[in-house]
N, C-alpha and C positions, 0 to 999 in steps of 0.2 A: 614750562615754568609755573610753579605753584605759589599763589599768594598766601602767606602765612600771618595770621593776626595774633599777636602775642598781648593777651589782656593781663596787665599787671598793675597792682595798686600804685597810686601816685608816690606813695612814700617808699617804693622800691628803690628810687634814686636814679640818677644818670649813670652812675658807675656800674650798677647791677645790670641796668638795660644794655649798656655797652658791652659788658661782659657776655651777656646772652647773645647779643647781635653778632659779636666777633666769633663766638664758639660756633654759632650756626652756620654763618657764612663761610667759615674756614672748612667746615665739614661738608656743607651743602651750597656751594657758590651760586647755584642756579635759582635759589629761593628768592622771592620778593618778600621783604619783612616790613610789617608795620606794627606800631605800639598803640596800645589804647588802655586808659584807665576808667573810662565811662562809656556809656551807650552812645552818647553823641559823637565821642572821639571814633568808636568803632564804625558808625554809620558814615562818618566822613571819609574813611579809608577805602581804598579799593575792595571790591568784594572778594573776601577770602575763600580759599578751598579748605583750609584748615585753621582751627583756632587752638591755640596753646593757652591753658588758664588754670587757675586754681578753682574756678566756678563761681561766677558772681550771680546775684539775683537777676541782673538785667540779661543774662545769657539767653533765655528763651525768647526775649523779644528781639535780640540780634538774629538768632537763627530763623525766626519767623520772617524777618525783613530780608534776609540773605539767603535764598535758596541754594546759592553756590557752595555753601558749607556742607562739606562730605564727612568731615572727620573732626572730632574734639579730642585734643590730648590733655589730660590732667596733669598738673605738675604735682598733684598729691598721689599718695600711694593707694588710695582707696577711691571708690566712686559713689559711696553711699548718698552723699548730699547731692550730687548731680542727678542721680537716678530717681530723686524724689522731685525733681523740677519738671515742669510742663514742657517737655521737649518732644519733637517728632522722631522718636528713636527708630521708627520703621525706615528712615532714610539716612540715619547718622551711624557712623562707626565711633566707638569710644575706647580710648586706651588710657592707661594710668602710668604713673612713673613707679610702678611696682619694682621693688628692689632698692629703691633709693635710700632706704633707712637700714639695709642689712648691717653694713659695716659698723655704724655707729651705735646702733642698738646691740650689736654683738659685744662692743666695747663695754656698754652699759651693763649688760647681763653679767659679764665676767667681773665687772667692778662690784656689782651687787654680791655675787657668790663669794668673792674674796672679803668684802666687808664683813660679812657674818662669819665666815670661816676663820678669819683671823682676828676677830673680836675688835674691830677697829673703833667702834663706838666706845667701848669701855676704855680704850687707851686715849681716845680723844678727850673723854670726860677727865681722865687722870692728868693729861696734859694741861688742861684748864685749871685743874686744882693744884698743879705743880707737885703731884704725887708719884713717887717711883714704887710700882707695885707690879711684880711679875705675876703672869697668870697662864693657865693652860692654853695651848694652840692646837689648832687642827690642821689637817692638810687634805688636798684634793685628790691625790694619787690613789687610784683604786676606786673612786667612787663613780657612779653612774648618773648622767644628766639626761632626763627626758624632756623632749621638746613638744608640745602640743600645737597641732596645724601643720598645714602643708605649704605655707607661703615662703617668701624669701626670709622673713623673720621667724616665723612660727608664732601662731596666734595665742597674746596675753589674755585666756577664757576662765574668769574667775568668778565664783560666787562669794561675795564679800563676807556674808554672815557664816557661810560654812567654813570659809578660811579662818576666820576669827576664832570660831569654835574649835578649829583644828589646832590652832596656836595655843589656846588656852588649856586644851588637855593633853598637849605635848605630842600630838601625831604630826604636826608640822613644826620643824626646827625654828624657821624664820621666813620672812618675806620681804621683799624688795618690790615695792609697788609705785608705778609712775602714771597709771591710768585708773580712774575710779568711775563708779556709776554715777556719782554727782560731783561736779567740779565747778569751782574749787572745793576740795574736800571740806565738809562742815567742821567748824571749830569743835563741836561736840563729839565727833567721831572718836571712839574708843581706840581706833588705830594709832592716833597721834602719841598716845602715852605708853606704847609698848616698846621696850627696849630691843625686841626681836623683829621689829619692822623698821625698814628704812623707807621713808617717803619722799619722792621727788615730785614737782609740779608739772607733770606731763612735758618733760624736756628731753627724754631718752633719745628721741630721733633728731634732736637740733643738731645741726653741724654746719660750719661756715662754708662748707663744699655743697650744700644742698642744691642750689640752682645749677651749678655745674653738672652734678649727677643726674639731677632730673632732664637737664637739656641732653645729656649723653643718651638717655633712655628714649627721648623723642628721636633723636638722630638714628638710633638702631631701628625703630619702628618705620621711620620714613624710608630708610634703605631697603628694608624688608618689604614694605608696601610697594615701592617702585618695581623691585626685582620679582617678587613673588606674589603680590596682590593680597598679602596677609599682614596683621599687625601683631608684633611679638607679644605685647601686653594688653591685647584686646579685651574688652569686658563683654561678657556674655549678659545682656540686658535682662534676659529672662531669669537668669540664675541670680543676678545681682552682684557678680565679681568676675 
């Protein structure tokens, strides 16, 4: 039986903690689960073998104090921030919840494509003005979509200055943007004023099912770990992903 420490913010709420507890114990009834939202809570809990977390600043202190920890599973899809922490990676295995965003960002991408193809910004403006004015429409049939990247989502890899230049000279038809080099996007950014750009505030991956999906990824990792000694979403620390 493995002891699993789940490090969640205090504002996660009893309902979310209970949902995670129920989901884990239904799938893996032999686990011993404890929850913590501070280092003090974590040190009062039984020494864990596994930590499930988003990655908090006090995590290195916990790992130094608890040599029993063999594996850290991140509730996030990426491990960038964790890999920058001072952790003894030589004795740890790291996994992520890679894939947790795939469905909801797929929805977002298609919404952005249709927003521009069907000229919804123009019609929304007309609605606010109570103005009835027909206009040309486009369709997606017969077109080709290119996806950059090899992850579950396909990685959003953009030079903002080059993109803006491409929009201005007509080489790029439109852009739907959720992530930016500087966040929040500065008020003086020229992207705000373009009709051919849809801006959203880094919400494409938001979903009410996030914790359920991330917990499912942990369960899949745990089962594979026990059966085969490997993790399905393990991070190669040397490569950074």
